[in-house]
N, C-alpha and C positions, 0 to 999 in steps of 0.2 A: 624518344629523346627529342626529336624534331618538334613534336607537338608541345612538349613542356617548354622548349625554347621560345616558341611563338607565344605561348601563354604568358611567359615571363616578360617578353618584349611588349606585349599588350598592357601588362600591369605597369611597366616602366613608363610607357607612353601616356597612360592615364595620370600617373603621378606627376609627370612633367607639366601637365595641363592644369593642375590644381593651383588655386590662388592662395597665396600666403595671407593668413589673417593677422592683421596688425593689432587688433583689440586685445588679444591674449597677452601680448608683451606689455601693453599699457597697464593691465591689471597687475602683472607681476611687479612692475615698477612702483605701484601704489603700496605694496606690502600687504594687501588684504588676503593673499593666498596662504599666509602662514596660519590661518585660523584652524585649519583641519590637519596641519602637519604636526606630528608629535614625535619626540625622541624619548626612548625609555632609559631611565637612570640605570647605570650599571651596578649601583649599590643596593637600591631598594626596589627596582623594577617598576616604578611608577611612571606613567606617561607625563612628560614635561614639555612645555612650550619651548621651541628652539631659542626664543629670545632670552629666556632665563635658565636654559639648560646648564650652561657652564657654572653659573653661580650655585644652582641647586646641587649639582654633582659635587662641587667642592665642599659645600656645607654638609651634604649627606655623607660623604666620605669621612670628613672630620668627625662627624657624630659617631659613625661606626668605629672609627679608629680609636676614639676616646673610650669607647665601651669595651674594647678588646684588651685583655690582660695576658701578658706573656710571663711565664715563670712565676705566677702568683698562686697562693694557696686558695684564692677566691675564684669561683668560676666566672667566665665571661658573661656580661649582661647584654646580650644582643637579642632583640626581638625580631622575629620574622625570619 
């Protein structure tokens, strides 16, 4: 237990000596980091860019909602 305590104290001491990198925060402010981030649509499961995710999900949901039939003699026309 004493050995683990000293190891943990050593890790904490090393972490306190680390220098904060300011460059990463500048890149996030530019908005270039969103290129690899994707959100999956809850209706069609396609990957969507976060900037257009809300618009895509609203349109996609409306598309599936319009193809759904309740209490009709015709079957629902949903692909996928």
